[in-house]
C-alpha positions, 0 to 999 in steps of 0.5 A: 789727365793729359801730359800737356803743360800749360803755356808758362810751364812749357816755356820754363821747362825749355829754358831750363833744358837749354841752360843745362845743355850748353855747348862744350866750347861755350863752357870751356870759354866761360870757365876761364873768364873769372880767373882771367879777370881776377888776375888782370884785376890783381895786376892793375891793382898792384900797379896802381898801388906801386904808382901811388906809394913811389909817386 
């Protein structure tokens, strides 16, 4: 029995390992994307509602 993986399995394993080991800067950057988008959407939504109500 050998430790060699079939071609497809090796590719899946390397992709999974790459996904687990992200660089620290990338993790910090992606950590704030969702809250920033939610905040921006909330502000824009409030602005649109104020415009609709008072126009």
